[in-house]
C-alpha positions in Angstrom: 5.4 20.4 -0.8 6.8 20.4 2.7 8.0 23.5 4.4 11.6 22.2 4.2 11.5 22.0 0.5 10.1 25.5 0.3 13.0 26.7 2.4 15.6 24.9 0.4 14.3 26.2 -2.9 14.1 29.8 -1.5 17.7 29.6 -0.4 18.9 28.4 -3.8 16.8 31.0 -5.6 18.0 33.8 -3.5 21.6 32.8 -4.0 21.2 32.4 -7.7 19.5 35.8 -8.0 22.4 37.5 -6.1 25.1 35.7 -8.2 23.4 36.7 -11.4 23.2 40.3 -10.1 26.9 40.2 -9.3 27.7 39.0 -12.8 25.6 41.8 -14.4 27.1 44.5 -12.1 30.7 43.4 -13.0 30.1 43.4 -16.7 31.6 46.0 -19.0 28.6 48.1 -20.0 30.5 50.4 -22.4 28.8 50.2 -25.7 27.0 47.0 -24.8 25.4 45.4 -27.9 21.8 44.5 -27.9 19.2 43.1 -30.4 15.6 44.0 -30.8 13.1 41.2 -30.2 10.2 43.5 -31.0 9.0 47.0 -30.4 10.4 48.3 -27.1 11.8 44.8 -26.3 15.6 44.3 -26.4 17.9 41.5 -25.4 21.7 41.5 -24.6 24.2 38.7 -24.1 23.8 39.4 -20.3 20.2 38.2 -20.5 21.2 34.9 -21.8 24.2 34.6 -19.5 22.1 35.4 -16.5 19.5 32.9 -17.4 22.0 30.1 -17.9 23.8 30.9 -14.6 20.5 30.7 -12.7 19.4 27.5 -14.5 22.7 25.8 -13.8 22.7 26.7 -10.1 19.1 25.6 -9.6 19.6 22.4 -11.6 22.6 21.4 -9.5 20.4 21.5 -6.4 17.1 20.2 -7.9 17.9 18.1 -10.9 14.3 17.0 -11.4 12.9 20.6 -11.5 12.0 22.0 -14.9 13.0 25.4 -16.0 11.1 28.0 -18.0 13.3 31.0 -19.0 12.4 34.1 -21.0 15.3 33.8 -23.4 15.7 30.0 -24.0 12.2 28.7 -23.2 11.2 25.5 -21.4 13.8 22.9 -20.4 12.2 19.7 -19.0 14.2 17.6 -16.5 11.6 15.6 -14.6 8.6 15.9 -12.3 9.9 18.3 -9.7 7.8 21.4 -10.6 8.9 24.3 -12.7 11.0 27.4 -12.2 9.9 30.6 -14.1 12.7 33.0 -14.7 13.1 36.5 -16.2 16.9 36.8 -16.1 16.8 40.6 -16.6 13.5 42.3 -16.3 13.9 45.9 -17.6 16.7 45.3 -20.1 16.0 48.7 -21.6 16.9 50.2 -18.3 20.2 48.3 -18.2 21.1 49.2 -21.8 20.5 52.9 -21.2 22.2 53.0 -17.8 18.9 53.7 -16.0 18.4 52.1 -12.5 15.5 49.7 -12.1 16.3 46.4 -13.8 15.7 43.2 -11.8 16.2 39.5 -11.7 12.9 37.5 -11.2 12.7 33.9 -10.2 9.5 32.0 -9.3 8.7 28.3 -8.7 5.4 26.4 -9.2 4.3 22.9 -8.3 1.1 23.0 -10.4 0.9 24.9 -13.7 0.4 28.7 -13.4 0.2 28.7 -9.7 3.5 30.1 -8.4 4.3 29.4 -4.7 7.8 30.9 -4.4 9.0 34.3 -5.6 12.4 36.0 -5.5 13.1 39.4 -7.1 16.6 41.0 -6.8 17.4 44.6 -7.7 21.3 44.5 -8.1 21.8 48.3 -8.1 20.0 48.9 -4.8 20.9 45.5 -3.3 17.3 44.8 -2.5 16.4 41.2 -2.4 12.6 40.4 -2.1 11.4 36.9 -1.4 8.2 35.2 -0.5 6.8 31.7 -0.1 3.1 30.7 0.0 1.8 30.9 3.5 5.1 32.3 4.9 4.9 36.1 4.3 7.0 38.4 2.1 10.4 39.9 2.9 12.9 42.5 1.8 16.5 41.7 2.8 15.1 39.5 5.6 12.6 41.9 7.1 8.9 41.3 6.6 7.0 43.7 4.3 3.4 44.6 4.0 1.2 46.5 1.6 0.3 50.1 2.3 -2.7 51.1 4.4 -3.7 53.9 2.2 -7.5 53.9 1.8 -8.2 57.0 -0.3 -7.6 57.1 -4.0 -6.7 60.8 -3.6 -3.5 59.6 -1.8 -2.7 56.6 -3.9 0.4 56.3 -6.1 -0.2 54.1 -9.1 2.1 52.6 -11.7 0.6 52.3 -15.2 3.2 51.8 -18.0 2.0 52.1 -21.6 1.6 49.0 -23.8 4.3 50.1 -26.2 4.6 46.6 -27.7 0.9 46.4 -28.6 0.0 49.8 -30.1 -3.7 48.8 -30.5 -4.1 48.8 -26.7 -2.8 52.4 -26.3 -6.3 54.0 -26.4 -7.5 51.7 -23.6 -4.3 52.5 -21.6 -4.9 56.2 -22.1 -8.4 55.9 -20.7 -6.9 54.3 -17.5 -4.1 56.8 -17.4 -6.5 59.7 -17.6 -8.6 58.2 -14.8 -5.6 57.8 -12.6 -4.4 61.3 -13.3 -7.8 62.7 -12.5 -8.7 60.6 -9.5 -5.4 59.4 -8.0 -2.6 61.0 -6.1 0.4 60.4 -8.4 1.7 58.1 -11.2 5.1 56.5 -11.6 6.9 54.0 -13.9 10.3 52.4 -13.1 10.7 50.1 -16.1 10.4 46.6 -14.5 7.2 44.8 -13.9 8.8 42.6 -11.3 10.0 45.7 -9.4 6.6 47.4 -9.7 5.0 44.4 -8.0 7.6 44.5 -5.3 6.8 48.2 -4.7 3.1 47.3 -4.3 4.1 44.5 -1.9 6.2 46.7 0.4 3.8 49.7 0.3 5.9 52.1 -1.8 2.9 52.4 -4.2 -0.7 51.4 -4.0 -1.3 49.8 -7.4 0.2 48.5 -10.6 -1.7 48.0 -13.8 -0.3 46.9 -17.2 -1.4 45.4 -20.4 0.2 42.4 -22.1 2.7 41.1 -19.6 4.0 37.6 -19.9 4.0 35.0 -17.1 7.7 35.3 -16.4 7.2 39.1 -15.9 5.0 38.7 -12.9 5.1 35.1 -11.5 7.5 36.0 -8.7 5.9 39.4 -8.0 2.4 37.8 -7.7 3.6 35.7 -4.8 5.2 38.7 -3.1 2.1 40.8 -3.4 -0.3 38.2 -2.1 2.0 37.2 0.8 2.3 40.9 1.7 -1.5 41.1 2.0 -2.2 42.6 -1.3 -4.6 41.7 -4.2 -3.5 40.3 -7.6 -6.0 40.0 -10.4 -6.6 40.5 -14.1 -7.5 43.9 -15.4 -10.5 42.0 -16.9 -13.3 39.9 -15.4 -11.6 36.5 -16.0 -11.2 33.7 -13.5 -8.1 31.8 -14.7 -4.3 32.2 -14.8 -2.0 33.1 -16.5 -3.2 36.6 -17.2 -1.9 38.9 -19.8 -3.3 42.2 -18.4 -2.7 42.5 -14.7 -3.7 44.5 -11.7 -2.0 44.5 -8.3 -3.2 46.7 -5.4 -3.3 47.1 -1.7 -6.3 45.6 -0.1 -8.2 48.7 0.8 -8.2 50.2 -2.8 -8.7 46.9 -4.7 -12.5 47.5 -5.1 -12.0 51.0 -6.4 -9.4 50.0 -9.0 -11.3 46.9 -10.3 -14.6 48.7 -10.5 -13.2 51.9 -12.1 -10.9 50.2 -14.6 -13.4 47.5 -15.6 -16.1 50.0 -16.0 -13.8 52.0 -18.4 -13.1 48.8 -20.3 -16.8 48.0 -20.5 -16.7 45.0 -18.2 -18.4 43.9 -15.0 -16.2 44.4 -11.9 -16.8 40.9 -10.5 -15.0 37.5 -10.2 -11.5 38.2 -9.0 -10.4 34.6 -8.6 -6.8 34.3 -9.6 -6.6 30.5 -9.7 -5.5 29.0 -13.0 -5.2 25.8 -14.9 -2.5 26.0 -17.6 0.6 27.6 -18.9 0.8 29.8 -22.0 4.2 29.2 -23.3 
């Protein structure tokens, strides 16, 4: 893909994210109805409306591009690559009036290899964007990962796997490790936002079990373009991952070695290349 096509798609994605954010912010949130898709997983009419708005805006500009949305799945239009969209990441935050929900838009040319990422936080008016080989930005200003080198000073994000209770014991091992060895722990309720915080150096690491591709596709591009490291929590060598780890560069060896040792796995092979979708 040429740099011009990167630029054109970024502009459209940024515009679509902002327009979706404006729509959500203008909605009447009094007694908003929601449905449970599963444990700790809810959906509102705004999720669907946001996804359709984004899809329509992108399709107008790039009619041959396919679209993979969290709520309505894959819509195939042609051979122009695929957009991966989470129309509201952190819907529980939205429903409960808690800040932190985001809109996440990624684009890939080859399967499971995102090359563009846009994440918008409507409540804070923070628009993150990145394109492969072009750096990562927040509201037009370049961002970089943190330079923290000591785990004693590191802030980590490690949300519990509430949707998969069988993984809670493994999570608690990691959580105990980070409480004992790290500087602090936070959780803001949106995987896309967590990855942006790693990318801009607000935190040093983010680890979570059982994410879906749309949760992290855009954030992956942001972390890597900001100089960070993105990997599986496990010793696997293909995308898409389910259990992810994103860190600054200096502390990546500590996190991978420590967490994989806890999980009984070797801390090797951090290749994040991939070959197929997991729809």
